[in-house]
C-alpha positions in Angstrom: 0.9 -24.2 -1.6 2.8 -22.1 0.9 3.0 -18.3 0.6 6.6 -18.5 -0.6 5.7 -20.7 -3.5 2.8 -18.4 -4.3 5.1 -15.4 -4.4 7.5 -17.3 -6.6 4.8 -18.0 -9.0 3.7 -14.5 -8.9 7.0 -13.6 -10.5 7.1 -9.9 -11.6 3.9 -9.2 -9.6 5.9 -9.8 -6.3 7.2 -6.2 -6.2 3.6 -5.0 -6.8 2.3 -7.1 -4.0 4.8 -5.8 -1.6 4.4 -2.1 -2.8 0.6 -2.4 -2.5 1.0 -3.8 1.1 3.3 -0.9 1.9 0.9 1.6 0.5 -2.0 0.3 2.4 0.1 0.2 5.6 1.2 3.7 5.1 -2.3 5.0 4.5 -3.3 3.3 7.8 -0.4 4.9 9.6 -1.4 8.4 8.4 -5.0 7.8 9.6 -3.8 6.4 13.0 -1.3 9.3 13.7 -4.0 11.9 12.6 -6.5 10.5 15.1 -3.9 10.2 17.8 -2.9 13.8 17.2 -6.5 15.0 17.6 -6.8 13.1 20.9 -3.4 14.2 22.5 -3.6 16.6 25.4 0.0 17.3 25.8 1.8 19.8 23.5 4.9 17.7 23.7 3.0 14.6 22.6 1.3 16.5 19.8 4.7 17.7 18.5 5.9 14.1 18.4 2.8 13.0 16.7 3.1 15.8 14.2 6.6 14.7 13.3 5.5 11.1 12.9 2.5 12.1 10.9 4.7 14.1 8.5 7.0 11.1 8.2 4.1 8.8 7.5 2.8 11.2 4.8 6.2 11.3 3.2 6.5 7.5 3.3 3.1 7.2 1.6 4.2 9.8 -1.1 7.4 7.7 -1.8 5.6 4.4 -2.1 2.7 5.9 -4.3 5.2 7.7 -6.5 7.3 4.4 -6.9 4.1 2.6 -7.8 2.9 5.2 -10.3 6.3 5.3 -12.0 6.3 1.6 -12.4 2.8 1.2 -13.7 1.4 -0.4 -10.5 -0.9 2.4 -9.4 -3.0 4.8 -11.5 -4.1 7.3 -9.0 -4.9 9.9 -11.6 -6.9 7.7 -13.9 -9.8 5.7 -12.5 -10.5 3.8 -15.6 -6.9 2.6 -15.8 -6.8 1.7 -12.2 -10.0 -0.3 -12.5 -8.5 -2.2 -15.5 -5.4 -2.8 -13.5 -7.3 -4.0 -10.5 -9.4 -6.5 -12.6 -6.1 -7.9 -14.0 -4.9 -8.4 -10.4 -8.1 -10.2 -9.4 -7.8 -12.5 -12.3 -4.2 -13.2 -11.2 -5.2 -13.8 -7.6 -8.0 -16.2 -8.8 -5.5 -18.1 -11.0 -3.0 -18.5 -8.1 -5.9 -19.6 -5.8 -6.9 -22.3 -8.3 -3.3 -23.4 -8.7 -3.1 -23.7 -4.9 -5.8 -26.4 -4.8 
């Protein structure tokens, strides 16, 4: 089964899959900009990296807020997040079995 078919089968979970990927990517961007900022020697480069870091932090906040508002991410309740993650694992396992 191709990725497109798997996404079609995922149905309503498709938005969550995309949002989760965006959240993970935005977290990685924040870390990368922060490290680059600490390594930059030029004040001009540091200024650019600070602006990009701020943009990355804001993007992360927008994605996280969207996910929390739509029940996709439970950042303030670990127990709920674990339940949610277990449900996602079951879904992935089911999709994997359907693929075979």
